[in-house]
C-alpha positions in Angstrom: 4.8 -23.3 56.1 4.5 -23.4 52.3 3.3 -19.8 52.5 6.8 -18.8 53.8 8.4 -20.5 50.8 6.0 -18.9 48.4 6.8 -15.5 49.9 10.5 -16.2 49.5 10.1 -17.1 45.9 7.7 -14.3 45.1 10.2 -11.5 45.9 12.7 -12.2 43.1 9.8 -13.2 40.7 7.9 -10.0 41.3 11.0 -7.9 40.8 12.0 -9.6 37.6 8.5 -9.6 36.0 7.7 -6.1 37.1 10.9 -4.7 35.6 10.3 -6.6 32.3 8.9 -4.5 29.5 8.1 -7.7 27.6 5.3 -8.7 30.1 2.1 -6.7 29.3 1.0 -4.7 32.4 -2.4 -6.6 32.3 -0.6 -9.9 32.6 2.0 -9.1 35.2 0.1 -10.4 38.3 -0.9 -13.7 36.5 2.7 -14.1 35.3 4.0 -13.6 38.8 1.6 -16.1 40.3 2.2 -18.7 37.6 6.0 -18.3 37.8 6.0 -18.4 41.6 3.9 -21.6 41.5 6.2 -23.2 38.9 9.3 -22.5 41.0 7.7 -23.8 44.2 6.6 -27.0 42.4 10.1 -27.4 41.1 11.5 -27.0 44.6 9.1 -29.5 46.1 9.7 -32.1 43.3 13.5 -31.8 43.6 13.6 -32.9 47.2 14.4 -36.6 46.7 16.9 -38.9 48.3 18.8 -39.3 45.0 19.5 -35.5 45.0 21.0 -35.4 48.5 24.5 -34.6 47.4 23.4 -31.6 45.3 20.9 -30.5 47.9 23.6 -30.6 50.6 25.8 -28.4 48.4 23.0 -25.9 48.0 22.1 -26.0 51.7 25.6 -25.4 52.8 26.0 -22.4 50.6 28.4 -24.0 48.1 29.3 -22.2 44.9 27.2 -24.7 43.1 24.0 -23.1 44.4 23.8 -20.5 41.7 25.7 -22.5 39.1 24.0 -23.3 35.8 25.2 -26.9 36.3 23.1 -27.2 39.5 20.1 -29.5 38.8 17.8 -27.2 40.9 18.9 -24.1 39.0 18.3 -25.9 35.7 14.9 -27.2 36.8 13.8 -23.7 37.9 15.0 -22.2 34.6 13.1 -24.8 32.6 9.9 -24.3 34.7 10.0 -20.5 34.3 10.7 -20.6 30.6 8.0 -23.2 30.2 5.3 -21.4 32.1 6.0 -18.0 30.5 6.2 -19.4 27.0 3.2 -21.6 27.2 0.8 -19.6 29.3 1.8 -16.1 28.2 3.1 -16.6 24.7 6.5 -15.1 25.4 9.5 -16.2 23.3 12.0 -18.5 24.9 14.5 -15.6 24.7 12.4 -13.3 26.7 11.3 -16.0 29.2 14.9 -17.1 29.5 16.0 -13.6 30.3 13.4 -13.3 33.0 14.5 -16.7 34.4 18.1 -15.5 34.4 17.0 -12.4 36.4 15.1 -14.5 38.9 17.5 -17.4 39.6 20.6 -15.8 41.1 18.8 -13.7 43.7 16.4 -16.6 44.5 19.2 -19.1 45.0 21.3 -16.7 47.0 18.3 -15.9 49.3 17.5 -19.6 49.7 21.1 -20.5 50.3 21.7 -17.7 52.9 18.5 -18.7 54.7 19.4 -22.3 54.9 23.2 -21.9 55.7 23.1 -18.6 57.5 24.6 -17.8 60.9 24.1 -19.5 64.2 20.5 -20.5 64.7 19.4 -19.5 61.2 20.5 -22.5 59.2 19.2 -26.0 58.8 21.3 -28.8 60.1 22.4 -30.7 57.0 22.9 -33.8 59.1 19.2 -33.6 60.1 18.3 -33.3 56.4 20.3 -36.4 55.6 18.5 -38.2 58.5 15.2 -37.2 57.0 16.3 -38.4 53.6 17.4 -41.7 55.0 14.1 -42.1 56.9 15.6 -41.3 60.3 13.7 -39.7 63.1 9.9 -39.4 62.9 9.7 -39.3 59.1 8.8 -42.4 57.0 10.6 -43.6 53.9 8.0 -42.4 51.5 9.1 -39.7 49.1 6.0 -37.6 49.8 6.8 -37.6 53.5 10.5 -36.7 52.9 9.5 -33.8 50.7 6.9 -32.6 53.2 9.4 -32.8 56.0 12.0 -30.8 54.2 9.5 -28.2 52.9 8.2 -28.0 56.5 11.8 -27.4 57.8 12.4 -24.7 55.2 9.0 -23.1 56.0 9.9 -23.1 59.7 13.3 -21.6 59.0 11.9 -18.9 56.8 9.6 -17.7 59.5 12.7 -16.7 61.6 
């Protein structure tokens, strides 16, 4: 299931890094892998009960999904800038430009997958139930994140 999310993230990352003339050809694959992992880790760590309102807005395709004020957008940008600056020695300007090229398509893809047409979206009520410990999930944050990542992974296989 995590593979589906990695594949989803990898598309916009690959496109942005491949097009960037500031990433040396010899480092493009490593930069793609490191950036994909940083974004995936950010997605996983952002799925917490205290973020339910913002996650709901994202999952229902609200305009906040691609907004720079969205906590998830800011977290992804920070993760991308950090990994590209620290591991590949890129300036914050260059890594910020790459992050800016990745975030809108990634958030649009994620939002459309989650809130798409009949049968393709996640029931936000179900997510709230998971966050509240309803159903078969327990109240531990790890289980909550695992359940939501699992739900996203299942959705992305459709």
